[in-house]
C-alpha positions as CSV (number, residue, x, y, z in Angstrom):
1,M,0.0,0.0,0.0
2,S,1.4,3.4,-0.9
3,Q,1.7,6.4,1.3
4,E,-1.2,8.3,-0.4
5,N,-3.8,5.5,0.1
6,S,-3.0,5.3,3.8
7,K,-3.9,9.0,4.3
8,I,-7.3,8.5,2.7
9,L,-8.2,5.7,5.1
10,N,-7.2,7.6,8.3
11,A,-9.4,10.1,10.0
12,P,-8.1,13.7,9.9
13,K,-5.8,14.7,12.7
14,G,-7.6,16.1,15.8
15,S,-11.1,14.8,14.6
16,S,-11.3,12.0,17.2
17,R,-10.3,12.0,20.8
18,G,-10.1,9.4,23.5
19,I,-12.8,9.3,26.2
20,R,-12.3,11.5,29.3
21,R,-11.6,9.3,32.3
22,V,-12.6,11.2,35.4
23,G,-11.7,10.4,39.0
24,R,-8.2,9.0,38.2
25,G,-6.1,11.2,40.4
26,S,-5.2,14.9,40.6
27,G,-2.5,14.6,37.9
28,S,-5.1,14.0,35.2
29,G,-6.8,17.3,35.9
30,W,-10.1,15.5,36.5
31,G,-9.3,14.0,39.9
32,C,-10.7,15.0,43.3
33,T,-14.3,16.0,42.6
34,A,-14.2,14.6,39.1
35,G,-15.8,17.6,37.5
36,R,-18.9,17.6,39.7
37,G,-18.0,20.7,41.7
38,N,-18.0,21.0,45.5
39,K,-20.9,19.7,47.7
40,G,-24.6,19.8,46.9
41,A,-27.0,17.1,45.5
42,Q,-25.5,17.1,42.0
43,S,-22.1,16.1,43.4
44,R,-23.5,13.0,45.1
45,S,-24.1,9.6,43.5
46,G,-27.7,8.6,42.9
47,Y,-29.0,12.1,42.4
48,S,-31.5,12.8,39.6
49,R,-33.6,15.9,39.2
50,R,-37.4,15.5,39.3
51,L,-39.2,16.1,36.0
52,G,-39.8,19.8,35.4
53,F,-37.2,21.0,38.0
54,E,-35.8,24.4,37.0
55,G,-33.1,24.9,39.6
56,G,-35.4,26.6,42.2
57,Q,-37.1,28.8,39.7
58,T,-40.8,28.5,39.7
59,S,-41.6,25.7,37.2
60,L,-43.4,26.3,34.0
61,A,-46.4,24.2,35.1
62,R,-46.9,26.6,38.1
63,R,-46.2,29.8,36.1
64,I,-48.9,29.2,33.5
65,P,-52.4,30.2,34.8
66,K,-55.1,27.6,35.2
67,S,-58.1,27.7,32.9
68,G,-61.2,25.7,32.1
69,F,-63.2,23.3,34.1
70,T,-64.2,19.6,33.6
71,N,-66.7,17.9,35.8
72,G,-65.8,14.2,35.0
73,A,-68.0,12.8,37.8
74,F,-71.2,13.9,35.9
75,K,-70.0,13.3,32.4
76,K,-72.5,11.5,30.1
77,D,-71.2,8.8,27.8
78,V,-73.5,8.9,24.8
79,S,-73.4,6.3,22.1
80,I,-74.9,7.3,18.7
81,V,-77.2,5.0,16.7
82,N,-78.2,6.1,13.2
83,V,-81.7,5.4,11.7
84,G,-80.0,3.9,8.6
85,D,-78.3,1.2,10.7
86,L,-81.5,-0.1,12.3
87,D,-82.8,-1.9,9.1
88,A,-79.6,-4.0,8.9
89,L,-80.2,-5.4,12.4
90,G,-83.4,-7.2,11.3
91,L,-85.3,-6.7,14.5
92,S,-88.8,-5.2,15.0
93,E,-88.1,-4.2,18.7
94,I,-84.8,-2.8,19.7
95,S,-83.8,-2.2,23.3
96,R,-80.7,-1.4,25.2
97,D,-80.0,-5.1,25.9
98,A,-80.3,-5.9,22.2
99,L,-77.8,-3.1,21.2
100,V,-75.3,-4.4,23.8
101,D,-75.7,-8.0,22.6
102,L,-75.1,-6.9,19.0
103,R,-72.0,-4.9,20.2
104,I,-73.4,-1.6,19.0
105,L,-73.3,-0.2,22.6
106,P,-70.1,-0.9,24.6
107,T,-71.9,-1.0,28.0
108,R,-75.4,-0.8,29.4
109,K,-74.4,2.4,31.3
110,N,-74.1,4.5,28.1
111,Y,-76.9,6.9,27.0
112,I,-78.3,6.1,23.6
113,K,-79.0,8.9,21.1
114,L,-80.9,8.2,17.9
115,L,-79.8,10.4,14.9
116,S,-81.4,10.7,11.5
117,M,-78.6,9.7,9.1
118,G,-79.9,7.1,6.6
119,E,-83.3,5.8,5.7
120,V,-85.6,3.2,7.4
121,K,-88.0,1.0,5.5
122,T,-89.5,-1.3,8.1
123,A,-91.6,-0.5,11.1
124,I,-89.3,-0.5,14.2
125,T,-90.0,0.1,17.9
126,I,-86.9,1.4,19.6
127,T,-86.2,2.5,23.2
128,V,-83.6,5.2,23.5
129,D,-82.6,8.0,26.0
130,M,-82.4,10.8,23.4
131,A,-83.5,11.3,19.8
132,S,-83.4,14.0,17.2
133,K,-86.7,15.3,15.8
134,K,-85.9,14.1,12.2
135,A,-85.0,10.6,13.5
136,V,-88.4,10.3,15.2
137,E,-90.2,11.6,12.1
138,K,-88.4,9.1,9.9
139,I,-89.2,6.1,12.1
140,E,-92.9,7.2,12.6
141,A,-93.2,7.7,8.8
142,A,-92.1,4.1,8.3
143,G,-94.8,2.9,10.8
144,G,-92.5,2.5,13.8
145,K,-92.4,4.0,17.2
146,V,-89.7,5.8,19.3
147,I,-89.9,5.4,23.1
148,I,-87.8,7.9,24.9
149,N,-86.6,6.5,28.2
150,E,-86.0,9.4,30.5
151,R,-83.4,8.8,33.2
152,K,-84.4,10.4,36.5
153,K,-82.0,12.9,38.0
154,W,-81.0,12.4,41.6
155,L,-82.2,15.4,43.6
156,R,-81.1,16.3,47.2
157,E,-84.0,16.4,49.6
158,K,-84.5,19.8,51.1
159,K,-84.3,19.8,54.9
160,K,-87.0,21.5,56.8
161,K,-86.0,24.4,58.9
162,Q,-86.5,23.9,62.6
163,A,-88.0,26.8,64.4
């Protein structure tokens, strides 16, 4: 191999360095504290900052103002059923249990809302919690019936004032 070819294969001078081995005595320049500084949590082994820590400065999560409100405890999970999908089921009476058995509803707890997308050709009796006006009109025009099952709200009893 000639002298010119060996230069092509080697990396340029100064492009690669050996790894810095810290904590190997004061003669190396990285002995004693091994580049960690004096005292404090960061100088100790096993230290790791918590997520979002900004060195004592108020963290971003606490600086940004809070906004909005969600009341998850009273959230309604509503499953939508379209009028056009009812003909494909091949049932004359459709209830909550039938929709759960056919896997249209994920659970019995969900509210059922009937919407008017599609056409219905057969007479169907369906029990739902909510329905749009057009959906009710389409089912009644086909000779069917929509029963709206109203869920009762829990109301706190008023206490009588003692005189």
